[in-house]
Structures are given as C-alpha cells and as structure tokens.
C-alpha positions in Angstrom: -16.9 -46.5 -12.3 -15.4 -49.6 -10.6 -11.8 -49.3 -9.4 -9.6 -52.4 -8.9 -8.6 -52.6 -5.2 -4.8 -52.3 -5.7 -5.3 -49.3 -8.0 -7.7 -47.7 -5.5 -5.2 -48.4 -2.7 -2.3 -46.7 -4.7 -4.6 -43.7 -5.6 -5.7 -43.3 -2.0 -2.0 -43.4 -0.9 -1.1 -40.7 -3.5 -4.0 -38.6 -2.2 -2.8 -39.0 1.3 0.8 -38.0 0.4 -0.5 -35.0 -1.6 -2.6 -33.9 1.4 0.3 -34.3 3.8 2.5 -32.2 1.5 -0.2 -29.5 1.2 -0.8 -29.3 4.9 2.9 -29.2 5.6 3.3 -26.4 3.1 0.5 -24.4 4.7 1.7 -25.0 8.2 5.3 -23.9 7.3 4.0 -20.6 5.9 1.7 -20.2 8.9 4.6 -20.9 11.3 6.8 -18.3 9.5 4.1 -15.6 9.8 2.4 -16.4 13.1 5.0 -18.3 15.2 2.4 -19.7 17.6 4.9 -20.2 20.4 3.3 -19.4 23.8 -0.5 -19.5 23.8 -0.6 -16.7 26.4 1.0 -13.3 27.1 3.6 -13.6 29.8 5.6 -11.0 31.7 9.1 -11.7 33.1 11.3 -9.9 35.6 15.0 -10.4 34.7 16.1 -9.8 38.3 19.3 -8.2 37.1 19.7 -5.6 34.3 20.3 -7.0 30.9 23.4 -6.0 28.9 23.2 -5.2 25.2 24.8 -8.6 24.5 22.5 -10.6 26.8 20.9 -13.7 25.3 17.2 -13.3 25.9 16.5 -17.0 25.6 18.6 -17.6 28.7 16.0 -17.2 31.5 17.5 -19.3 34.2 17.6 -16.4 36.7 14.4 -14.7 35.5 11.1 -14.7 37.5 7.7 -15.1 35.9 5.5 -12.3 37.1 2.3 -13.9 38.4 -1.1 -12.9 36.9 -2.5 -12.7 40.5 -0.2 -11.0 43.0 -2.1 -12.6 45.8 -0.5 -16.0 44.8 2.7 -14.8 46.5 1.0 -14.6 49.9 1.0 -17.4 52.4 -2.8 -17.6 52.2 -3.8 -16.4 48.7 -7.5 -16.9 49.3 -7.6 -15.0 52.5 -5.5 -12.2 51.1 -7.7 -11.8 48.0 -10.7 -11.3 50.3 -9.0 -8.8 52.6 -9.4 -5.2 51.4 -6.2 -4.3 53.2 -4.2 -6.2 50.5 -5.7 -4.3 47.6 -3.7 -1.7 45.8 -0.5 -3.7 46.0 1.8 -3.2 43.0 4.4 -5.4 41.5 8.0 -3.9 41.7 10.4 -5.1 39.1 13.8 -5.9 40.4 15.4 -5.1 37.0 14.1 -5.2 33.5 10.7 -6.2 32.4 10.1 -8.6 29.5 6.8 -9.3 27.7 6.4 -12.3 25.3 3.6 -13.8 23.3 3.6 -16.2 20.4 5.0 -13.7 18.0 7.7 -11.6 19.8 9.6 -10.9 22.9 9.7 -7.2 24.1 12.6 -6.3 26.4 12.4 -3.1 28.4 16.2 -2.3 28.7 16.8 0.1 31.5 20.5 0.7 30.5 19.7 1.9 27.0 16.3 3.5 27.6 14.8 1.5 24.8 12.1 -1.2 24.4 13.6 -3.8 22.0 11.3 -6.2 20.2 12.6 -9.6 19.0 10.9 -12.0 16.6 10.0 -15.4 18.1 10.4 -17.0 14.7 14.1 -16.3 14.2 15.2 -14.4 17.3 16.1 -11.3 15.3 15.7 -7.8 16.9 13.1 -6.2 14.7 12.7 -2.7 16.2 13.3 -0.6 19.2 11.3 2.2 20.8 12.5 5.3 22.7 11.2 8.8 23.3 12.4 11.4 20.9 15.6 13.0 22.2 14.9 16.0 24.4 17.1 18.9 25.5 18.2 16.9 28.6 19.8 14.2 26.5 18.9 10.5 25.9 16.2 9.3 28.3 16.7 6.1 30.4 14.1 3.7 31.8 13.7 4.3 35.5 10.6 2.3 36.3 8.0 0.0 34.8 4.5 -0.1 36.3 2.3 -3.1 35.6 -1.2 -2.1 34.6 -2.6 -5.4 33.3 -1.5 -9.0 33.3 -4.1 -11.6 32.7 -2.6 -14.0 30.1 -4.5 -12.5 27.3 -3.2 -9.0 27.6 -0.2 -7.2 29.2 -0.1 -3.5 29.7 2.9 -1.7 31.1 3.6 2.0 31.7 7.3 2.7 31.3 8.8 5.8 33.0 11.8 7.5 31.5 14.3 9.8 33.2 13.2 13.5 33.1 9.8 14.9 34.2 7.8 12.7 36.5 5.1 12.2 33.8 7.5 11.3 31.0 6.0 7.9 30.4 4.5 5.7 27.7 2.0 2.9 28.0 2.6 -0.2 25.9 -0.2 -2.7 25.4 0.3 -6.3 24.2 -2.1 -9.1 23.3 -1.8 -12.4 21.5 -1.4 -10.7 18.1 1.6 -9.2 16.3 0.4 -5.7 17.3 1.9 -3.4 20.0 -0.1 -0.3 21.0 1.9 2.7 22.1 0.3 5.5 24.1 2.8 8.2 25.0 1.9 10.6 27.8 1.2 14.3 27.1 4.7 15.3 28.0 6.3 12.9 25.5 6.7 14.8 22.3 7.0 11.7 20.2 8.7 8.4 19.8 11.6 7.1 17.7 11.1 3.6 16.1 14.6 2.2 15.4 15.1 -0.7 12.9 17.2 -1.8 10.0 14.8 -0.5 7.3 16.0 -0.9 3.7 13.1 0.9 2.1 10.3 3.0 3.5 6.8 2.9 1.9 3.9 5.2 2.4 0.9 3.2 1.0 -1.7 4.7 -1.2 -4.8 2.8 -2.3 -6.0 5.3 -5.0 -2.7 6.5 -6.4 0.7 4.9 -6.3 2.6 4.0 -3.1 5.5 6.3 -2.2 8.7 4.2 -2.0 11.7 6.0 -0.3 15.1 4.6 -1.1 17.7 6.1 1.2 20.3 5.6 -1.5 18.7 8.3 -3.6 19.5 10.9 -0.9 23.3 10.6 -0.4 23.7 13.8 1.5 20.4 14.0 3.5 20.4 13.2 7.2 16.6 12.8 7.3 13.5 12.8 5.1 10.1 14.3 5.9 7.3 12.2 4.7 3.5 12.7 4.5 1.7 11.5 7.6 -1.1 9.5 6.0 -2.1 6.9 8.7 0.5 4.3 7.9 4.1 3.5 7.2 5.6 0.2 5.9 9.3 -0.5 6.5 11.0 -3.2 4.4 13.5 -4.7 6.8 17.0 -5.9 5.9 17.2 -9.5 4.9 13.9 -9.5 2.9 12.3 -11.5 5.7 10.3 -8.9 7.7 7.9 -6.0 7.3 7.5 -3.3 10.0 4.1 -1.8 9.7 2.9 1.2 11.7 -0.6 2.8 11.8 -2.2 5.8 13.5 -5.5 7.5 13.5 -6.3 10.9 11.9 -4.7 13.9 13.5 -1.8 16.3 13.3 1.0 13.7 13.4 4.4 14.3 11.9 6.8 11.6 10.5 10.5 11.9 9.6 12.9 9.2 8.5 16.5 9.5 10.0 19.0 8.0 7.6 22.1 6.0 8.4 24.3 3.4 6.8 23.8 -0.3 6.5 25.5 -3.3 5.0 28.0 -2.9 2.1 27.9 0.8 2.6 24.3 1.1 1.5 22.2 3.7 3.2 19.3 2.6 5.4 16.6 4.2 7.4 17.9 4.2 10.9 14.7 5.3 12.6 11.2 6.7 12.1 10.8 9.7 14.3 7.1 10.2 15.0 5.3 13.1 16.7 2.1 11.4 17.7 -0.2 14.4 18.4 -1.3 13.0 21.7 -2.8 9.9 20.1 -2.0 6.2 20.3 -0.2 4.5 17.4 0.4 0.8 16.6 3.4 -1.3 15.4 3.5 -4.8 14.0 6.1 -7.0 12.5 5.3 -9.6 9.9 8.0 -12.2 9.2 8.5 -14.8 6.5 11.4 -15.6 4.2 11.0 -13.6 1.0 8.1 -11.5 2.4 9.6 -8.7 0.2 12.2 -8.7 -2.6 14.6 -6.2 -4.1 15.1 -6.5 -7.8 17.8 -4.8 -9.9 16.3 -4.0 -13.3 19.2 -4.7 -15.7 19.5 -3.4 -19.2 19.8 -7.0 -20.6 16.2 -7.6 -19.3 15.0 -5.6 -22.3 12.5 -7.5 -24.5 13.2 -10.8 -22.6 11.2 -12.9 -20.2 13.3 -12.9 -17.1 13.0 -14.9 -13.9 13.4 -12.6 -11.0 15.0 -15.1 -8.6 12.2 -14.8 -6.1 9.1 -16.9 -5.3 6.1 -15.5 -3.4 5.9 -17.1 0.1 2.1 -17.1 0.1 -0.8 -15.9 -2.1 -1.5 -12.2 -1.9 -1.7 -9.0 -4.0 2.0 -8.6 -4.8 3.0 -5.3 -6.4 6.0 -3.7 -8.0 6.7 -0.2 -9.3 8.1 0.4 -12.8 8.3 3.4 -15.0 5.5 3.9 -17.5 5.5 7.0 -19.7 7.8 8.7 -17.3 5.7 8.0 -14.2 6.3 5.5 -11.5 3.5 3.1 -11.9 2.3 0.3 -9.6 1.8 -3.0 -11.3 0.1 -6.0 -9.6 1.6 -9.4 -10.5 -0.8 -11.4 -12.7 -1.1 -15.1 -12.6 0.2 -15.6 -16.1 1.8 -13.8 -19.0 -0.5 -11.8 -21.3 -0.8 -8.8 -23.6 -2.6 -5.6 -22.7 -3.6 -2.3 -24.2 -3.0 0.8 -22.2 -3.8 4.5 -22.9 -0.9 6.6 -24.0 1.6 3.8 -24.8 -0.7 1.2 -26.5 -0.2 -2.5 -26.7 2.5 -4.3 -24.8 3.2 -7.4 -22.7 2.1 -6.9 -19.1 5.4 -6.5 -17.3 5.1 -8.8 -14.2 3.5 -12.1 -13.6 3.9 -15.5 -11.8 4.6 -18.8 -13.4 3.4 -21.0 -10.6 5.1 -19.3 -7.6 8.1 -17.8 -9.4 8.1 -14.1 -10.4 8.8 -13.1 -14.0 9.1 -9.8 -15.8 9.4 -8.5 -19.3 10.6 -5.0 -19.8 10.6 -2.9 -22.9 11.1 0.6 -24.3 7.6 1.3 -23.0 8.4 -0.1 -19.5 12.2 0.4 -19.4 14.6 -1.3 -16.9 15.8 1.4 -14.6 17.6 1.1 -11.3 16.1 -1.0 -8.5 12.5 -1.8 -7.6 10.9 -3.7 -4.7 8.2 -6.4 -4.6 5.9 -6.5 -1.5 2.3 -6.9 -0.6 -0.2 -4.8 1.3 -3.5 -6.6 0.7 -4.5 -10.2 0.6 -5.7 -12.0 -2.5 -6.6 -15.7 -2.1 -4.5 -15.4 1.1 -5.1 -18.1 3.8 -6.8 -16.9 6.9 -3.8 -17.9 9.0 -1.7 -15.3 7.3 -1.8 -11.6 8.3 -1.3 -8.8 5.8 -0.6 -5.1 6.5 -4.2 -4.3 5.6 -5.4 -6.8 8.2 -3.3 -4.9 10.7 -4.8 -1.6 9.6 -8.3 -2.9 10.1 -7.5 -4.4 13.5 -5.8 -1.2 14.8 -7.9 1.6 13.4 -11.2 -0.3 13.0 -13.1 -1.0 9.8 -15.1 2.3 9.9 -11.9 4.4 10.0 -10.4 2.3 7.3 -13.3 2.9 4.9 -11.9 6.2 3.8 -8.3 5.0 3.7 -8.8 1.8 1.7 -11.6 3.6 -0.3 -13.0 0.6 -2.1 -15.8 2.7 -3.6 -13.2 5.0 -5.1 -11.4 2.1 -6.7 -14.4 1.1 -8.8 -14.0 2.2 -12.4 -16.7 4.5 -13.7 -18.7 3.0 -16.6 -18.9 4.2 -20.2 -21.3 1.4 -21.0 -24.8 2.7 -21.7 -26.1 -0.8 -21.6 -23.6 -2.3 -19.1 -26.2 -4.5 -17.4 -27.3 -6.2 -20.7 -24.1 -8.0 -21.4 -20.5 -7.5 -22.5 -19.9 -5.4 -25.5 -17.2 -3.0 -26.7 -18.9 0.3 -25.8 -16.2 2.6 -27.4 -16.0 4.3 -30.8 -13.6 1.7 -32.2 -15.7 -1.2 -31.0 -19.0 0.3 -32.0 -17.9 1.4 -35.5 -16.5 -2.1 -36.1 -19.9 -3.6 -35.2 -21.8 -1.1 -37.4 -19.5 -1.5 -40.4 -20.0 -5.3 -40.2 -23.7 -4.7 -40.7 -23.2 -2.4 -43.7 -20.7 -4.8 -45.2 -23.3 -7.5 -45.1 -25.9 -5.2 -46.7 -28.2 -5.6 -43.7 -28.4 -2.0 -42.5 -32.1 -1.7 -43.0 -33.0 -5.1 -41.5 -30.7 -4.4 -38.5 -31.6 -0.7 -38.2 -32.2 -1.0 -34.4 -28.9 -2.7 -33.9 -27.2 0.3 -35.7 -29.1 2.9 -33.7 -28.3 1.1 -30.5 -24.5 1.1 -31.3 -24.6 4.8 -32.2 -26.3 5.7 -29.0 -23.6 3.7 -27.2 -21.0 5.8 -28.8 -22.7 9.1 -28.0 -22.9 8.0 -24.3 -19.2 6.9 -24.4 -18.1 10.3 -25.8 -20.2 12.2 -23.3 -18.6 10.3 -20.4 -15.2 11.0 -21.8 -15.9 14.7 -22.1 -17.2 14.8 -18.5 -14.1 13.1 -17.3 -11.8 15.5 -19.2 -13.7 18.5 -17.7 -13.2 17.1 -14.2 -9.4 17.0 -14.8 -9.5 20.6 -16.2 -11.4 21.8 -13.1 -8.9 19.9 -10.9 -6.0 21.6 -12.7 -7.5 25.1 -12.2 -8.1 24.3 -8.5 -4.6 23.1 -7.9 -3.1 26.1 -9.7 -5.1 28.5 -7.6 -3.9 26.6 -4.4 -0.3 26.8 -5.5 -0.6 30.5 -6.3 -2.2 31.2 -2.9 0.4 29.1 -1.1 3.2 30.9 -2.9 2.0 34.3 -1.7 1.9 33.2 1.9 5.1 31.1 1.8 7.6 32.7 -0.7 10.4 30.4 0.5 8.7 27.5 -1.1 8.7 29.0 -4.6 11.1 26.4 -6.3 9.0 23.6 -4.8 5.7 25.1 -5.9 7.0 26.0 -9.3 8.0 22.4 -10.0 4.5 21.3 -9.1 2.9 24.1 -11.2 4.9 22.8 -14.2 3.4 19.3 -13.8 -0.2 20.4 -13.5 0.2 22.8 -16.4 0.4 19.8 -18.7 -3.4 19.4 -18.3 -4.5 22.7 -19.9 -1.6 22.4 -22.5 -2.7 18.9 -23.4 -6.3 20.1 -23.9 -5.2 22.8 -26.3 -3.1 20.4 -28.3 -5.9 17.9 -28.8 -8.8 20.3 -28.8 -9.4 20.1 -32.5 -9.1 16.4 -32.6 -11.4 15.8 -29.7 -14.2 17.9 -31.2 -17.3 18.5 -29.0 -20.7 17.0 -28.2 -22.4 18.9 -31.0 -20.0 17.2 -33.4 -20.8 13.8 -31.9 -24.5 14.5 -32.2 -24.1 15.4 -35.9 -22.1 12.2 -36.5 -24.9 10.2 -34.8 -27.6 11.8 -36.9 -25.8 11.0 -40.2 -24.9 7.4 -39.1 -28.5 6.6 -38.2 -29.8 8.1 -41.4 -27.8 5.6 -43.4 -29.8 2.7 -42.0 -33.1 4.2 -43.1 -33.0 2.9 -46.6 -30.8 0.8 -48.8 -28.3 2.6 -51.1 -25.0 1.7 -52.9 -23.4 4.7 -51.2 -24.2 3.6 -47.7 -21.1 1.5 -47.1 -18.5 4.1 -48.3 -20.3 6.7 -46.2 -20.4 4.4 -43.2 -16.7 3.7 -43.5 -15.9 7.5 -43.7 -18.1 8.2 -40.7 -16.3 5.4 -38.8 -13.0 7.1 -39.3 -14.4 10.4 -37.9 -15.9 8.6 -34.9 -12.6 6.8 -34.2 -10.5 9.9 -34.6 -12.6 11.8 -32.1 -12.8 8.9 -29.6 -9.1 8.1 -30.0 -8.1 11.6 -29.2 -10.3 11.6 -26.1 -8.9 8.2 -25.0 -5.4 9.7 -25.2 -6.2 12.8 -23.3 -7.9 11.0 -20.3 -5.0 8.6 -20.1 -2.4 11.3 -20.1 -4.4 13.4 -17.5 -4.4 10.4 -15.2 -0.7 10.0 -15.6 -0.1 13.7 -14.9 -2.3 13.7 -11.8 -0.5 10.6 -10.4 2.8 12.2 -11.1 1.7 15.3 -9.3 0.6 13.2 -6.3 4.0 11.5 -6.2 6.3 14.5 -6.8 4.4 16.6 -4.2 5.6 14.0 -1.6 9.1 13.3 -3.0 9.7 17.0 -3.4 9.1 17.8 0.2 11.3 15.0 1.6 14.1 17.5 2.3 11.8 20.4 3.0 9.9 19.8 6.2 8.0 23.1 5.8 6.5 21.8 2.6 4.9 18.6 4.1 1.5 20.1 4.9 1.3 21.5 1.4 2.2 18.1 0.0 -0.4 16.4 2.1 -3.1 18.8 0.8 -2.1 18.4 -2.8 -2.1 14.6 -2.4 -5.6 14.7 -0.8 -6.9 16.6 -3.8 -5.1 14.3 -6.3 -6.7 11.2 -4.7 -10.1 12.8 -4.8 -9.7 13.5 -8.6 -8.3 10.0 -9.3 -11.2 8.2 -7.7 -13.4 6.2 -10.0 -11.1 6.5 -13.0 -12.2 5.5 -16.5 -11.0 2.2 -17.9 -9.0 4.1 -20.5 -7.0 5.7 -17.6 -6.1 2.6 -15.7 -7.3 -1.0 -15.0 -9.1 -1.8 -11.7 -6.8 -1.6 -8.7 -3.8 -1.4 -11.1 
C-alpha cells in the first residue's frame, strides 16, 4: 500500500513518540526496582563513628577503601612483588560502609547493628544484629576485610563477647546479602518496619500474619519453610529472606507502628549453623493493603491500586470458610467452582488497575493484601522473590520448594490428547442425549460408547482421589493421636486440628449413598451402551433417565473432592496459625503442613484451577 509522504511522516512521528513513552515507562520501573547507581561494589571507611542521625550521603570525610592495599605504598609494583608485604590487613578507623547499585550497608559500631538503606529512596530497609545473649546487647568491635574486588565485598564483623562471636556478610552487585554467622552466634535478629509477614506456599495457600490479629502477643512462632516475605510499611518495599533446608527456627517479635497499628519489629532467626540470604525489592505500590468493605458486596469496585509491573499478583479472600489465594486475572469473567458453584471471579485487572467483586460466596471481611511472588510476563530487568529464591538456594534446591510438577492438575480425560471435550458426567450425558434426541443412536453408536467410556474413566479417577483423601485423613489422625500421647500439653491444639480433619470421613459418610461405587458406574455403562444397539421409541426416555443417574453420581463426587481439598487446605493453614503463640507446637505444625502439601499435589480440576 502506498502512503502519502506527509501521512507517513506523521505516522512515523507517532511511532517514535509511542516508543519513547514505552521505553521511559520500562526504564522508570527498572529504575525503581534495580536502582543501577554504582556499577561496582565499594567499601568506605567513615574515619569517625557514625551517629544514629548521621546522613550517610555526606561522605566528605570518608575514605574509599582501595581494592589493592599495595596502592597505598610508595612503590605499589615493588610492594606487590615483595612477599614481606603479604598478609597486610586493612584496619578501619571507624565504621565500615558497603554500597552497590541497590543499597548502602552501614556497620554501626555504636549500635551493634548493620543497617541497610535503599539507594532508590534512601530509606532504611532493615538492620541486622546477633540475637541478644545473657551478656546484653552486643556491639561491633571490629570489621575484618575478607574480599574487595569491585564485584564482591566480604566482611567479617566481630561483636563484643566471645572472641569468635562474628558474622560474615557477603555483598555483590545484586539486591542480595549473604549472612554467615559463626558457630558461637546462636542466631540473628532482622529488624524492619514490617506491616505483614508472609510464609509462601506454592502448593497450598500462603500464610499471612497480620500483627493486629494478635493484640496481646509479644511474639509469633512461624514455620521455618525456607523463606519469609516481609511487606514493608509504605507499600514500596518487600524484604525477602531465604535459607537452605535444616533445623532453623523463626519467630516474629511484635511492636507498634504508625497510627497505633501493630507491626513486626523483627524476625528472630536461629540459623542452625547455615547461611541465609536477605534482599529488598523496592518500587512504589509493590504491595497493597485493601480494606474489604461491606458496601463492596455485589459491586465491581476499583481498589485504588495499579500494578507497578506485570507479575503473578495474588490476594487472599475467604471462600467457603477457608482463606483462599486468588491470582488476579486479566479481565472480568465468570467461573464455576466446586462447593460454591457459579460466580464472578473476584479479582482482575482492567488495564493496570485492580478491581474486585465480592459476594455472599466470597464475602468482604477485614483487610487483605496484594503482592507477588512469581513473575508472569515480567520484564527481565525486574527481580521477583522467586528469582531471589533461585539465585540464593540454586535451581536444584528450589525444585522441591516451587514444585512445578506438583502444581500440574491430574487429568480425568481418557482421551486428553485427542482434543478438548467435556470429560465429565454432565458433559458426556449432554453429548449422548443430543445423539438420542436426533434419533441417531444406532448410526453414532461408537460416539455413544466412547462418551460412556469417558464417564467411567472420569468416575474412577474421582474415586481414586477420594480414597487418597480418606487415607490422608487416617494418617493425620494417627499422627495427632501419637503426638497427643507424647505431648499432652498440646491437647487443645491437637484437638482443634483433629476436628478439622474429621470432616473428611464425616463427609464421606454423608455422601456415600449419592456417590455410589464403581460397580454402579459399570452397570450404568452397560445399560447406556445397550440403548445404542438398536432403534426403539423407548430409547430416549431411558437415556434421559440414565443421564440423571450419571449426573447425580458424578455431581456428588465433584462436591466431595472439592470439599476435601478445602478441608486439607484449611488444616494446612490452621496448623500454622494455631502454633503462632505455642512455640512447642511448631515442629508438629511443620510435619502436618508437609503431609498436607503432599496430599494437595496434582489436584483434580474440580478441586482447584491450576496455580489458583
């Protein structure tokens, strides 16, 4: 097509403007999350100790620690070739400071803490200190430089107390800090203004700890499951912590924050002799707190928040009495869900703005938070918590944590590879009845037989899944009974969990008659196939009656597997929430949650949609 030159010129101009806007938008998000700043890792000596009120951007009196200490000699080349010079150490005159493109870490000797400030906005994001010991609060008495080459800085910081009370901190060009406490350091406190604490779970639902729900507690014991996400005050930062498998212990110390609201003052972490990792991700609106008001009921409501970048944004709402994780969809739509049926999916984006629609099935209750763990169409320049997880623990270790194979739904499609069809009792009977209504059952006999075989396969898969849940319930009940005999003080806690898991055998008995069994399904299959053998005026009424029986059986099974899934997720959650104020119950909770996740793997589509 020929384009007139002036029109082409205007079009090219518009393309250029659009490209500039797009690039500017991408760069602004990248800047917010990566803050390039310095291309190297640098170490400073403040020369004199920093006060708590010191402005860290004022470096007029600071000294840059050289990468090569021989550069301070009169003849650096000669000194570097003289073995007599080797072994020389750098001695800090006062406090050490490490900076890269993301943050500035200040080793404050007067407070005994390592304070980390964001380069993007200058905010203090977190502080580190050894757990308090019987000798009182430790102080930094010395910093030893282990590595300084522009790409990496490693310092060993010594605290007052025993001579080997030290911790190694390693920095590179990323957002990540590695912390390696020595054997005599029992653990580390990570201080920060944390509004909510999240224990991620990629098979069940995340645990979201709101300090406001524990008005009298001084601390909360949480499961130690390889990672912790802190949603920082201001909704512009995430503090993400990871650690390898081991015997670590984590406790949240609660305090008070703005407007009298409780916050998480620190995460007190017993590291079991292993390294752990911390990272801060910063961007305006990187998480959002939403108050779910009663007037949201049956209305499309804008939530007053826009996603700062594409990712898998999630939010927890109550569904059938269970806290359920919902991933924001790209548009408003209707869904069908086991147990509660048809409804409007509760959260979605319109362009970048978040919307919700709550109902009696998904009621507006209290507050909820929006955040992301995983990327989804996320630009490579943006780091997500899962990216940090992979970088710190390694992809192999992350395989069991992220468990992508366990997040794949099991199939109930006998002919899944042959195309899309509704392989369920309602879908198959609908297809069969259409054939009989057209009077074509004999001509399309093979079609009818295939649909019947699909239904039999579907029912068998449902029965297998139901049996898995029943075996799981028996196993958990036995574990709770055994634990109760060895730990009688935990009886109230164990009884509350026993009440939840008992819903599985009770539900089976309630629906047993409606679910029927495989012999019943085989008999229905025989009778349905027989109708397609020869033409008869009674075929259609008989087919319609058999269809009701198929759907009644299949519908009861649909309901049971969906309810069992909800019960198991509820057990997984309450085991953790119930131990928050009972440290002695944490190991029990971790074992129950491990078993729950194993059972929830490869759920059926009637239990949950893929990845929620």
